PALUMVO-838785 format. One record per residue (C-alpha): residue number from 1; residue in one letter; x, y, z. Coordinates in nm, 3 decimals, always signed. Layout:
residues N
{NUM; 'a'; {X; Y; Z}}
...
//
This chain:
residues 297
{1; 'm'; {-0.424; +1.129; -0.101}}
{2; 'k'; {-0.741; +1.229; +0.071}}
{3; 'r'; {-0.834; +1.123; +0.444}}
{4; 'l'; {-1.169; +0.972; +0.442}}
{5; 's'; {-1.467; +1.009; +0.654}}
{6; 'a'; {-1.647; +0.794; +0.896}}
{7; 's'; {-1.895; +0.726; +0.615}}
{8; 'v'; {-1.644; +0.529; +0.430}}
{9; 'm'; {-1.519; +0.353; +0.735}}
{10; 'a'; {-1.886; +0.225; +0.771}}
{11; 'm'; {-1.864; +0.105; +0.398}}
{12; 'g'; {-1.540; -0.082; +0.457}}
{13; 'l'; {-1.395; +0.060; +0.128}}
{14; 'a'; {-1.095; +0.249; +0.261}}
{15; 'm'; {-1.008; +0.431; +0.593}}
{16; 'v'; {-0.781; +0.674; +0.745}}
{17; 'a'; {-0.498; +0.482; +0.909}}
{18; 'v'; {-0.528; +0.551; +1.294}}
{19; 'p'; {-0.307; +0.287; +1.442}}
{20; 'a'; {-0.431; +0.086; +1.740}}
{21; 'f'; {-0.295; -0.242; +1.826}}
{22; 'a'; {-0.519; -0.458; +2.043}}
{23; 't'; {-0.720; -0.788; +1.995}}
{24; 't'; {-0.861; -0.919; +2.310}}
{25; 'y'; {-1.020; -1.267; +2.354}}
{26; 'v'; {-1.253; -1.421; +2.631}}
{27; 'p'; {-1.274; -1.787; +2.705}}
{28; 'a'; {-1.601; -1.913; +2.594}}
{29; 'e'; {-1.779; -2.259; +2.568}}
{30; 'm'; {-1.984; -2.417; +2.294}}
{31; 'k'; {-2.184; -2.716; +2.224}}
{32; 'c'; {-2.102; -2.856; +1.881}}
{33; 'p'; {-2.419; -2.854; +1.673}}
{34; 'v'; {-2.319; -3.207; +1.535}}
{35; 'g'; {-2.268; -3.465; +1.801}}
{36; 'g'; {-2.326; -3.226; +2.078}}
{37; 'k'; {-1.982; -3.235; +2.241}}
{38; 'k'; {-1.872; -2.937; +2.432}}
{39; 'f'; {-1.531; -2.765; +2.389}}
{40; 's'; {-1.365; -2.435; +2.490}}
{41; 'y'; {-1.250; -2.172; +2.260}}
{42; 'q'; {-1.133; -1.807; +2.264}}
{43; 'a'; {-1.396; -1.555; +2.144}}
{44; 'm'; {-1.292; -1.241; +2.009}}
{45; 'a'; {-1.409; -0.954; +2.237}}
{46; 's'; {-1.261; -0.670; +2.069}}
{47; 'n'; {-1.023; -0.589; +1.774}}
{48; 's'; {-0.867; -0.256; +1.629}}
{49; 's'; {-0.814; -0.177; +1.279}}
{50; 'w'; {-0.670; +0.115; +1.108}}
{51; 'g'; {-0.733; +0.070; +0.714}}
{52; 'a'; {-0.822; -0.156; +0.477}}
{53; 'r'; {-0.685; -0.282; +0.130}}
{54; 'p'; {-0.894; -0.257; -0.187}}
{55; 'd'; {-1.013; -0.605; -0.139}}
{56; 'g'; {-1.165; -0.525; +0.216}}
{57; 'k'; {-0.919; -0.700; +0.415}}
{58; 'r'; {-0.837; -0.471; +0.720}}
{59; 'y'; {-0.518; -0.369; +0.844}}
{60; 's'; {-0.546; -0.498; +1.207}}
{61; 'p'; {-0.364; -0.759; +1.458}}
{62; 't'; {-0.654; -1.010; +1.350}}
{63; 'p'; {-0.789; -0.906; +1.025}}
{64; 'v'; {-1.023; -1.198; +1.003}}
{65; 'g'; {-1.200; -1.325; +1.344}}
{66; 'p'; {-1.172; -1.690; +1.405}}
{67; 'i'; {-1.434; -1.935; +1.363}}
{68; 'p'; {-1.485; -2.191; +1.642}}
{69; 'e'; {-1.425; -2.532; +1.527}}
{70; 'c'; {-1.553; -2.872; +1.674}}
{71; 'p'; {-1.244; -3.066; +1.786}}
{72; 'd'; {-1.377; -3.395; +1.717}}
{73; 'n'; {-1.538; -3.357; +1.386}}
{74; 'h'; {-1.388; -3.018; +1.272}}
{75; 'l'; {-1.719; -2.847; +1.188}}
{76; 'v'; {-1.660; -2.499; +1.157}}
{77; 'v'; {-1.940; -2.310; +1.337}}
{78; 'y'; {-2.001; -1.990; +1.136}}
{79; 'r'; {-2.337; -1.932; +1.199}}
{80; 'e'; {-2.647; -2.095; +1.383}}
{81; 'f'; {-2.802; -2.383; +1.205}}
{82; 't'; {-3.137; -2.490; +1.194}}
{83; 'k'; {-3.262; -2.842; +1.303}}
{84; 'd'; {-3.265; -2.950; +0.944}}
{85; 'e'; {-2.946; -2.801; +0.874}}
{86; 'v'; {-2.785; -2.988; +1.157}}
{87; 'v'; {-2.911; -3.306; +1.014}}
{88; 'r'; {-2.778; -3.227; +0.683}}
{89; 'l'; {-2.443; -3.111; +0.820}}
{90; 'k'; {-2.355; -3.457; +0.963}}
{91; 'g'; {-2.337; -3.587; +0.620}}
{92; 'l'; {-2.162; -3.299; +0.488}}
{93; 'i'; {-1.875; -3.299; +0.733}}
{94; 'e'; {-1.854; -3.668; +0.708}}
{95; 's'; {-1.794; -3.658; +0.322}}
{96; 'a'; {-1.472; -3.731; +0.157}}
{97; 'd'; {-1.482; -3.360; +0.026}}
{98; 'y'; {-1.491; -3.186; +0.352}}
{99; 'k'; {-1.247; -3.437; +0.533}}
{100; 'a'; {-0.975; -3.362; +0.237}}
{101; 'm'; {-1.016; -2.988; +0.296}}
{102; 't'; {-0.965; -3.018; +0.672}}
{103; 'g'; {-0.624; -2.898; +0.787}}
{104; 'v'; {-0.553; -2.774; +0.406}}
{105; 'e'; {-0.818; -2.515; +0.344}}
{106; 'm'; {-0.877; -2.206; +0.528}}
{107; 'p'; {-1.163; -2.194; +0.782}}
{108; 'y'; {-1.384; -1.948; +0.607}}
{109; 'y'; {-1.327; -2.127; +0.271}}
{110; 'r'; {-1.471; -2.436; +0.446}}
{111; 'a'; {-1.766; -2.224; +0.575}}
{112; 'a'; {-1.824; -2.117; +0.226}}
{113; 'w'; {-1.857; -2.460; +0.114}}
{114; 'l'; {-2.094; -2.563; +0.382}}
{115; 'e'; {-2.284; -2.247; +0.312}}
{116; 'k'; {-2.333; -2.332; -0.050}}
{117; 'a'; {-2.403; -2.701; +0.038}}
{118; 'l'; {-2.695; -2.571; +0.283}}
{119; 's'; {-2.849; -2.268; +0.122}}
{120; 'g'; {-2.696; -2.276; -0.264}}
{121; 'a'; {-2.506; -1.986; -0.401}}
{122; 'n'; {-2.570; -1.683; -0.260}}
{123; 'q'; {-2.415; -1.348; -0.111}}
{124; 'n'; {-2.291; -1.519; +0.197}}
{125; 'h'; {-2.142; -1.766; -0.006}}
{126; 'a'; {-1.955; -1.537; -0.178}}
{127; 'w'; {-1.880; -1.301; +0.092}}
{128; 'm'; {-1.705; -1.625; +0.289}}
{129; 'l'; {-1.490; -1.691; -0.031}}
{130; 'l'; {-1.387; -1.350; -0.027}}
{131; 't'; {-1.290; -1.352; +0.338}}
{132; 'a'; {-1.117; -1.692; +0.281}}
{133; 's'; {-0.872; -1.495; +0.036}}
{134; 'w'; {-0.787; -1.263; +0.334}}
{135; 'e'; {-0.685; -1.585; +0.538}}
{136; 'a'; {-0.470; -1.695; +0.242}}
{137; 'e'; {-0.101; -1.559; +0.228}}
{138; 'd'; {-0.057; -1.313; -0.010}}
{139; 'g'; {+0.112; -1.405; -0.334}}
{140; 's'; {+0.005; -1.769; -0.269}}
{141; 'g'; {-0.162; -1.990; -0.514}}
{142; 'q'; {-0.423; -2.078; -0.257}}
{143; 'k'; {-0.514; -1.695; -0.231}}
{144; 'a'; {-0.534; -1.673; -0.608}}
{145; 'r'; {-0.754; -1.987; -0.621}}
{146; 'y'; {-0.975; -1.826; -0.365}}
{147; 'q'; {-1.000; -1.488; -0.556}}
{148; 'a'; {-1.077; -1.645; -0.858}}
{149; 'e'; {-1.370; -1.867; -0.738}}
{150; 'f'; {-1.513; -1.584; -0.544}}
{151; 'a'; {-1.519; -1.360; -0.859}}
{152; 'v'; {-1.685; -1.634; -1.066}}
{153; 'a'; {-1.959; -1.681; -0.765}}
{154; 'a'; {-2.020; -1.315; -0.693}}
{155; 'a'; {-2.062; -1.243; -1.079}}
{156; 'a'; {-2.315; -1.526; -1.117}}
{157; 'l'; {-2.548; -1.385; -0.864}}
{158; 'p'; {-2.848; -1.216; -1.007}}
{159; 'p'; {-2.780; -0.855; -1.059}}
{160; 'q'; {-2.919; -0.610; -0.832}}
{161; 'p'; {-2.784; -0.248; -0.898}}
{162; 'e'; {-3.018; -0.090; -0.621}}
{163; 'd'; {-2.865; -0.319; -0.367}}
{164; 'e'; {-2.581; -0.186; -0.175}}
{165; 'a'; {-2.439; -0.507; -0.068}}
{166; 'w'; {-2.434; -0.633; -0.435}}
{167; 'r'; {-2.250; -0.318; -0.553}}
{168; 'm'; {-1.987; -0.393; -0.298}}
{169; 'l'; {-1.956; -0.740; -0.420}}
{170; 'a'; {-1.898; -0.596; -0.777}}
{171; 'v'; {-1.630; -0.382; -0.662}}
{172; 'r'; {-1.467; -0.663; -0.477}}
{173; 'v'; {-1.495; -0.876; -0.800}}
{174; 'a'; {-1.327; -0.595; -0.994}}
{175; 'n'; {-1.058; -0.590; -0.747}}
{176; 'a'; {-1.007; -0.951; -0.730}}
{177; 'r'; {-0.972; -0.975; -1.121}}
{178; 'r'; {-0.732; -0.697; -1.103}}
{179; 'e'; {-0.515; -0.867; -0.877}}
{180; 'l'; {-0.530; -1.196; -1.077}}
{181; 'g'; {-0.398; -0.991; -1.375}}
{182; 'd'; {-0.748; -0.990; -1.549}}
{183; 'f'; {-0.754; -0.620; -1.634}}
{184; 'a'; {-1.031; -0.648; -1.887}}
{185; 'g'; {-1.266; -0.861; -1.661}}
{186; 'a'; {-1.192; -0.591; -1.377}}
{187; 't'; {-1.299; -0.317; -1.596}}
{188; 'a'; {-1.604; -0.506; -1.726}}
{189; 'a'; {-1.705; -0.548; -1.352}}
{190; 'l'; {-1.716; -0.184; -1.269}}
{191; 'e'; {-1.886; -0.122; -1.625}}
{192; 'a'; {-2.156; -0.343; -1.492}}
{193; 'l'; {-2.240; -0.106; -1.212}}
{194; 'p'; {-2.493; +0.196; -1.233}}
{195; 'l'; {-2.245; +0.445; -1.208}}
{196; 'a'; {-2.409; +0.715; -1.395}}
{197; 'k'; {-2.723; +0.664; -1.231}}
{198; 'l'; {-2.558; +0.671; -0.877}}
{199; 'a'; {-2.376; +0.994; -0.970}}
{200; 'q'; {-2.687; +1.191; -1.057}}
{201; 'g'; {-2.727; +1.497; -0.850}}
{202; 'l'; {-2.412; +1.423; -0.652}}
{203; 'p'; {-2.151; +1.736; -0.626}}
{204; 'a'; {-1.809; +1.716; -0.777}}
{205; 't'; {-1.598; +1.740; -0.484}}
{206; 'e'; {-1.573; +1.579; -0.121}}
{207; 'a'; {-1.633; +1.903; +0.073}}
{208; 'e'; {-1.927; +1.958; -0.153}}
{209; 'a'; {-2.061; +1.621; -0.062}}
{210; 'e'; {-2.016; +1.666; +0.314}}
{211; 'r'; {-2.209; +1.986; +0.303}}
{212; 'l'; {-2.508; +1.816; +0.177}}
{213; 'g'; {-2.573; +1.682; +0.535}}
{214; 'd'; {-2.702; +1.355; +0.377}}
{215; 'r'; {-2.529; +1.047; +0.475}}
{216; 's'; {-2.655; +0.800; +0.221}}
{217; 'k'; {-2.525; +1.052; -0.053}}
{218; 'l'; {-2.225; +1.109; +0.107}}
{219; 'd'; {-2.201; +0.703; +0.113}}
{220; 'i'; {-2.252; +0.703; -0.254}}
{221; 'w'; {-2.011; +0.991; -0.326}}
{222; 'y'; {-1.731; +0.790; -0.135}}
{223; 'f'; {-1.830; +0.470; -0.322}}
{224; 'l'; {-1.796; +0.640; -0.678}}
{225; 'd'; {-1.464; +0.798; -0.546}}
{226; 'f'; {-1.332; +0.445; -0.458}}
{227; 'v'; {-1.441; +0.338; -0.819}}
{228; 'r'; {-1.249; +0.609; -0.987}}
{229; 'r'; {-0.948; +0.516; -0.771}}
{230; 'l'; {-0.963; +0.165; -0.844}}
{231; 'q'; {-1.015; +0.252; -1.233}}
{232; 'v'; {-0.663; +0.434; -1.219}}
{233; 'v'; {-0.515; +0.144; -1.049}}
{234; 'i'; {-0.675; -0.102; -1.295}}
{235; 'a'; {-0.558; +0.129; -1.608}}
{236; 'r'; {-0.188; +0.099; -1.496}}
{237; 'q'; {-0.220; -0.278; -1.465}}
{238; 'd'; {-0.128; -0.253; -1.107}}
{239; 'r'; {-0.175; -0.612; -0.946}}
{240; 's'; {-0.061; -0.518; -0.579}}
{241; 'a'; {-0.279; -0.615; -0.291}}
{242; 'd'; {-0.226; -0.269; -0.144}}
{243; 'p'; {-0.158; -0.004; -0.408}}
{244; 'i'; {-0.017; +0.310; -0.271}}
{245; 'd'; {-0.286; +0.536; -0.368}}
{246; 'm'; {-0.578; +0.318; -0.243}}
{247; 'i'; {-0.475; +0.273; +0.111}}
{248; 'g'; {-0.484; +0.513; +0.412}}
{249; 'a'; {-0.199; +0.796; +0.406}}
{250; 'r'; {-0.040; +0.654; +0.716}}
{251; 'i'; {-0.015; +0.298; +0.583}}
{252; 'a'; {+0.097; +0.409; +0.250}}
{253; 'a'; {+0.367; +0.625; +0.415}}
{254; 'q'; {+0.489; +0.318; +0.625}}
{255; 'k'; {+0.515; +0.115; +0.316}}
{256; 'c'; {+0.675; +0.396; +0.121}}
{257; 'f'; {+0.945; +0.431; +0.408}}
{258; 'f'; {+1.016; +0.070; +0.524}}
{259; 'e'; {+0.979; -0.090; +0.179}}
{260; 'a'; {+1.159; +0.176; -0.038}}
{261; 'e'; {+1.404; -0.027; -0.179}}
{262; 'a'; {+1.132; -0.304; -0.314}}
{263; 'l'; {+0.894; -0.046; -0.455}}
{264; 's'; {+0.853; +0.000; -0.847}}
{265; 'e'; {+0.933; +0.330; -1.010}}
{266; 'a'; {+0.559; +0.398; -1.024}}
{267; 'd'; {+0.509; +0.320; -0.658}}
{268; 'k'; {+0.796; +0.557; -0.552}}
{269; 's'; {+0.643; +0.827; -0.770}}
{270; 'l'; {+0.328; +0.775; -0.591}}
{271; 'c'; {+0.504; +0.807; -0.243}}
{272; 'q'; {+0.606; +1.160; -0.339}}
{273; 'd'; {+0.219; +1.247; -0.262}}
{274; 'a'; {+0.216; +1.568; +0.012}}
{275; 'e'; {+0.017; +1.380; +0.254}}
{276; 'i'; {+0.231; +1.087; +0.237}}
{277; 'q'; {+0.562; +1.283; +0.283}}
{278; 'a'; {+0.406; +1.481; +0.573}}
{279; 'e'; {+0.340; +1.156; +0.737}}
{280; 'i'; {+0.687; +1.023; +0.680}}
{281; 'a'; {+0.834; +1.374; +0.830}}
{282; 'd'; {+0.598; +1.333; +1.089}}
{283; 'n'; {+0.744; +1.003; +1.186}}
{284; 'l'; {+1.082; +0.995; +1.052}}
{285; 'e'; {+1.296; +0.991; +1.377}}
{286; 'y'; {+1.102; +0.681; +1.513}}
{287; 'w'; {+1.065; +0.495; +1.177}}
{288; 't'; {+1.452; +0.555; +1.116}}
{289; 'e'; {+1.536; +0.409; +1.438}}
{290; 'a'; {+1.290; +0.103; +1.388}}
{291; 'k'; {+1.418; +0.045; +1.037}}
{292; 'a'; {+1.782; +0.043; +1.167}}
{293; 'e'; {+1.679; -0.221; +1.432}}
{294; 'r'; {+1.519; -0.441; +1.157}}
{295; 'g'; {+1.832; -0.434; +0.960}}
{296; 'a'; {+2.035; -0.531; +1.257}}
{297; 'q'; {+1.841; -0.821; +1.338}}
//
């Protein structure tokens, strides 16, 4: 399992696990766009992350930053709104549909609903649906519903093969369909990408790609490498949110060590990767103590 460069970190596809555990907040005030009531909230000042799952959700103390929410009318203030949008928002948040979602649906799902109502189906709407799936509990019906809605919304957008953001959505669609068990749909989503065109002129190995000294080409190389690895996971019909061979070596090592009893035989085999085993060896004493303490609780 390879360690990935800063190029991949910027893309958000997968990252080397470098643990750091801190999210800091600062008190802030906001005037609600609808109604004008002032309220206080905790604004995120900094956050740490040390890897990401194939769906893009980061390993972090706060994987999804909180959205300020007006306390009186429950408007989620996910961005700045124009004067015309503020007028339209009043009716939207007073609607029966929005009120029914309050306290039930995740903040980013409500934000996605508002975004679609204000601006129509677009990439922002799709990304917010994906983010809502990160907020939902793994294995829940709510997460599956969000993933399915995201996959449909993103796949319905006009194809833009030259647009990096569109290509990123396409791989997230493929991953969502994989997690939902639609492996044929996942494969089709990847096949819609211009993979052969992107690969033209690129070297075969990571080391050769790094020697090119071209950040854009290096990013494409890592993108294609991510696609290749996702194809492997799809082919073995793995529906897990965090496949062993698609997360950073340290996170994978922790999963292999702390969740060993619950892993499938296929995952146990993947855990024998040399880099994962080296991570386990490096942390064996500390992790053994931590595992014993967990068992004693």
